[in-house]
N, C-alpha and C positions, 0 to 999 in steps of 0.2 A: 175320524178321517185319517187315512194313511197318507203321509207326506214323504217325499223322497228328498234326501240331502245328498249333494254331490261334492266331492273333492276332486278337482282336476288339476293335473300338472300341465306344463306347456305342451304344445302340439295337440291340445284338446283331448288328451286321454282323461276319462272321467271314471269315478268309482261311485256307485250308488250306495248311499247310507240311509238307513231308516231313522226318522227323527220325528219330532213333534211340530216342525215348522216347514213352510213352503219356500225354501231357499236353495240355491245352488251355490256352493262355495268352490271357487277355482283357485288353484295355486298359480299365481302369475309368474313370479320369479323370486330368487333368493339372493341375498347379498351378505358376504362375509365382511366384517369391519371391526375396527377397534381391537386388534390383537394386543394382548397385554399379559405377560407372564405365561401361564399355561392355559389361559382361557381366551375366548374370542366371542364376539357377538354375531349371532346368526339372525338376520332380518328376513322374515318370511312374509312376502307380499301377497295378499289375497284379493280376489274379486268376488264380492257377494252379490248375487242377483236374486231379486224377488220374482219367483216363477209362479206365485200363487195369485189369488184374486183379491186378497186383503192386504192393506198396509200393515207393517209391523217391523220389529227388530229381530235380528237373528240371535236368539238366546242360546243356540246350540254351542257357540264358541266358548261358553263358560265351562263346557265339559270336555275341552280339547287339551291335549298335552303333547310335548315333544319328548321322545324317548330314544335311547341308543340300543342297538342290538346287543351291546355289551352292558349288561345290567350294572356293572361296577360304576359306570359313569352317571347313572340316572339321578342319583342324589345330588349331583353337582350341576344338573341342568335346571336353570330357574328362569322365570319370566323376568326380563329386564325392562321392557317397555312395550307399549301397544298404543295403537291409534284410538282415540276416543270415538272415531266413526264406527267402531265395531258395534256399538249399541244404538246406532242412529236408525230412526224409522225409515223404511224403504217402501216406496210406493210400488204397486204391481208393475212389472215390466222394467223397473229401474234397477240400478246397481250402484255399489260404492266400492272404491278401492281403499284398502286398509292394510295394516301390517301388525305383526306380533314379533317382538325381538326377544330372543333367548340368549342367556349367557351360557356358553357351552365349552367344555374342555376341548382343547385343540385335538386331542387324540381320540375323542369319542367318534366312532364310526357307525355306519348303519342307522342314521338318524331318520325317524319316521314320526308322523303325526298320528295320534290315536284318540278317538272319542271314548269316553267312559261308557260303561254298559247301559247307563240310563239314556244315553244319546245314541245308542246303536252299536258301540264298540268297534266301529270300522277303523282301519288304519291304512296309511299310505306312505311308502318310502319317499323321503325328501332328498337326501344327499348323503355322501360318505363324509368322512372326517375332514376337518379343515386342513390337516397335514396332507391328506390324500389330494385335496383340491390344489394345494400349493405344488405338490409334486407333479400332478397332471399338467398344471399351468407351466411349470418349468420345462417339462418334456415337450409341451406344445411349442414353447418359445425356441427350444433347441431345434425342433423339426423345422421351424420357420426361419432358422439361421439368425435368430435374434439372441445371440449368445450372451451379450451383456445383461439383458433382462433375465435370462435363464440362470446366470451366475447368482444374481441377487436372490432369486427364488430358492435355488439349491442351498445357499448359505442359511437362509431362514429355516429351511427344512432340517438342516443339520442341527440348528439350535433347538428346534422343537422336539427332535427325536435324537438325542445324543447317542443312543445305542446304534443308530444307523448312520452315524456321521461319516464313517469310512466309505460307505457306499456313495454318499452325497459328494464327498471329496473327489472321488473318481470321476463323477459327472462334471464337477467344476473343472477338473483337469482337462476333460474332454473339450469343454467350452473354450478354455484358453488355447488349447492346441488348434482348434478349428479357427479361432480368430487369427492366430499366428500364420496358419497355412494360407488364409485368405490374403493376408498382408504380403506374403511371399509372392503370391500370384500377381498382386497389384504391382509389386516391384518389377517383376519380369515384363510387365506391360508398359509401365510409366517410367521406370528407372529413376525413382525418387528414393534417396537413401533413407529418408525418414521412415519409409515403410519397413525397411530392413531393421532399423533400430527398434521400432514398435513391435515387430515380429519377435525379435530376440527377447524383448521384455516380457511378452506374453508366453513364450516358450518357458522362460524361467519361472513365471507364475504357475505354469502347468506343473513343473517339477516340484514346486512348493507344495502342491497337493498330491502329487504322485511321483516320488523321487525315483521310482524303479523303471521309468519309461526310458529305456536305452535309445529307442528310436528318436526321442525328443533331443537327447544329447547329440545325436548325429545331426539333427536338423539345426541345432544351435551352432555346431561347428561349421556347417556349410554356410549358414547365414553370416557368421562372422567373417568367413573367407570371402564371400561375395562382397560384404561391406568393405573389407580391406582392398579388394580389387577396385571397387568404385572410388574409394578415397585415394588410392594410388594413382589412378587415372586423372584425378583432379589435383594431383601434385601435393596432396596432404600426406606426405610420407610418414611423418611422426604419428599421426592418428591412424594411418593404415597399418603401421607396425603394431600398434596397440591392439587393433582388431585381429590381426593375424595371431598374436600371442594369446588373445582370448580364445581364438578358435582352437588352439592346441590344448587349452584347458579342458575342452569337451571332446576332443578326438585327435589322435596322432595322425600327422600327415607329412610325408616327405616334401610334397609340393609346397606346402605352406612354409616349411623350414627354408626352402630355397628362396621363396619370395621375401622372407625376412632378411636373409643374407644379402640379397640384391638391394633391398632398401637401405641396409646399413652402408653399403658401398656408395650408393648414390647420395645418401643423406650427408655423408662426410664432406663430399665435394660441394654439394649444394649449400650446406650450412656455412661453409667458408665464403662462398660467393655472396650469400645473403648477409652475412656478417659485415663484409666490406661495403655492400650497398647500403646497409643500415647506418653504418658509421658515416658515410658520405651524406646520406639523407639527413641524418640527425644534425650534422654540422650546418647544413643548409637551412634546415628548419629552425635551429637555434638562432642562427644569424637573422633569419627573416623575422622571428618573434622579437628579437632585440631591437631591430631598426624600425619596427612597426609597433604601434601606430605613430603617425607624424605628430600628433598632439594628444593631450590627455587632460586629466583633472585630478587635483589633489586637495584633500580636506584634512586639516590637522589642527586639533586643539592643543594648547600648550599652557604652561605655567612658568612664571619667572618673577623678576623684580626690576623696578625702575630706580634710577638715581639721577641726581643733577648736581651741578657744581656747588650749589648753596645748601643742599639738603643735609640735615643733621642725622637722617636715617634713611635707609632704603625702604621702598614700598612694594608690597606683593601685588601682582597683577595676573589675571588669566588672559588668555589670548585665543582667538579663533581666526583661522586664515584659510582662504581659498585661492588656489593657484591654477592657472591655465598655461602650461608649458608648450612650446612649439620647437620641434627639432630644426636646427639650421644646417647642421653638417654632421655626417656620420662616417667614420673611417671604414674603408672597405676591407675588412678582414674578419675571419670566422670567430676568432677567440678574443673576447673582451675588447671590442672596438671602442674608440674614443668618440664621444658625442658632444657637440656644442649646441646649446639650446637657448632660446629666448623665453622669458617667463613673465607673465602678468599676474599680479597678485593683489588681493584686497583683504584687509583684516581689521579686526576690532580688538582692543585691549580694555579690560575693565578692572578697576581697583577693587581688591577684596579684603583690604585691611580695615582697621578701626579708624574712627575720626582722629584719635590721638596720633596714630601712625601717619595719617595724611597731613596733619598739622606739622609734624616734624619733617615729612618729606618735602612739603612746599616751603618750609622754613619761613612762615609768615612773620615770625620775629616781632610780634606785637603782643605784649602781655595783657592788653585790655580787650583783645578780640579772641573769640572762639568759633569753632565750626558748627554749623547746624544744617542737617540734610534738608533740602527743599522739596524733593519728590523721590519716588521709588526708582530703582535701577542703580547702576554703579555711581558712586558719589563723584567719581571722575573717570572719564573714559577717553580713549584715543582711537581715531579712525585713520587708516592709512591706505594709500594706493601706490604701488611700486611697479617699476619695470626694470628688469635686469637680465644679465647674461650669465650663463653658467656652463660648466663642463661636467661630464660624467663619464664613467667607464661602464659600458653596458655589459651586464652579466645576468644570468638567470637566477643566481642565488643571492649575490650581494652586489648592490649597485651604489657606489659612493658618488656624491654630487657636491659640487661647490659652486655657489652663485653669489654675485654682487649686484645690489639693487640701488636705485635712486628713485625718490618719490616724494609725494605730498603727505604731510602728517597734520591731522586736525585734532583739537582737544576740546571736549565739552565738559561742563561741570554741573553737578546737581546739589550744590550746597551754597549757603550764604555765610558770610562772616558777621557774627553777632557780637555786639558790645557785651562784655561781661557784666557791666553795671546796668545796661538797659537791653534786655533780651529782645525787645520789639524793634530795636534800631538796627537795621541791616547796613553793613558797610560794603561797598563795591558791588552792590546788587546789580547795577546796570552792566558792569563789565563782566561779572561772573555769568550772566545769562547769554553772553556772546559765544560764538564758535571761533576758537582761536586756531589760526593756520600757521604751518611752518613747513620745513622741508629737511630731508636728511638722507642718509644712506643705511644700507643693511648688508651684512655678510651672513651667509647661512651655509652650514655644513650638514648634509643629510646622508642617511644610509637607507636605501630601500632593500628590504629583506623579502625574498620570494617574489610573488607576483603582485602583491598589493600593499603589504605592511611597510610603513616608513617611520623612521625616528630621526630626530635632528636637534641641532643647536643653532640659535640665531642671536646675532648681536646687532642692535640698532643704535644709531647715533643721529639725533635730529635736533633742530632748533625751533621753538615755538615763539611766534611773535604775538605779544599781548601788551595792553596798556597797564596791566597789573604787574607790579614788580616781582611778585612771587611766582607768577606763571610765565613771565617773559624769561625764558631760560633755555639752556642747552641740556638735553636729556640723554642718558644712556639706558639701554634696556637689554637684559639677558633672558633668553627663553630656552626651555627644553620642550620639545613638542613630540607628539606621536599621532599617527593618523593612517589614512588610506590613500593610495595613489594608483591611477591607471596609466601612468606615463612611464 
């Protein structure tokens, strides 16, 4: 029985082929994909219809191949993938969609499918080369004024065909020139300087691909001149002058030279006025920044030492202090005004030495007693609340401050006095667990550097009231601190 095999391309063009099966094979569409190096995948999508009266699989595809009109490439055309549906049984009147993917050289043109002689030897043109496909696509995008997409395609074409790169460069230059021309049109309508700047950029890109286009040099010169006019009208004279000078780099013009001279004359007078205005404004702004805000916050850790009148040695302490200053009075002058402020502060000092140092500092003066820590934390600490008045000279760079405080001082302990002979016998345990209160004053000298950094020295003198003879004492403290301040 004679059976007819068809290969049809889109638009329902068919080609009769003589075969052993009752199927019609139609070419649905093709897809180029996965370009890599000098090869690319060509996916050929097929529609196989059973036009006979018996179910079966189309075995004719085992005898089909893809070839190029340039036989040089045929050895490099290989099957990459195919759908398993190709060998699926098809009922009469039904069809399946399937595909075969070939790995093809990008430059291989005149691609056609061909059956071997056993299956009829018919052949049908499929497509031209991938490079030709890219070029056609690029030209189509250019025609549709989609120049950015066309540029991408032309660049790939140049990489695929280095021998034709000069031709593709000219087409890329055409695209950039068209983009720039469109931006000039937009500027003339909407008067947005950004369009001019983008146009100049694209004209320069055009020259990068075709440096011999004298007409583009003239367009750049005109665009720079228009940009200068626009900027000059907006009082951006310095920028306008730069644009005019740039215009002269691409084309000589007496009119542009005259515009530059005019800008120079205006700019000298205007710069003098602006300079004076800026000086006045700067003084006002500096003064405003100095007298504001009215309040602030200061956090400063420090380290120092304490002593008392009975101590046989000084004791090292760390210190953490928080201040809330409030401006009371600010002198009304622009340069370094005097400021009087009220300050509220709270702080805590913790002993950081050894038990032996503490023993000497407290001067327990009892050979049968020794110190023993009772819990974690500083073995002895002091909490204080102060209120004071200070003066400062306000300055953006260096701000010296002097303040005097008076407040409440409290002392807490975390140790017991233990008998040397009986470690389980605690002495003064009841009194040591108490919080001991006193009062005193503080003098502090600080220097604020810049907008936030502050360093300083503080001296404290206070009296602690306690039933314990070695805690009931008058204390001195010296601290160096460093921190941050918003005041």
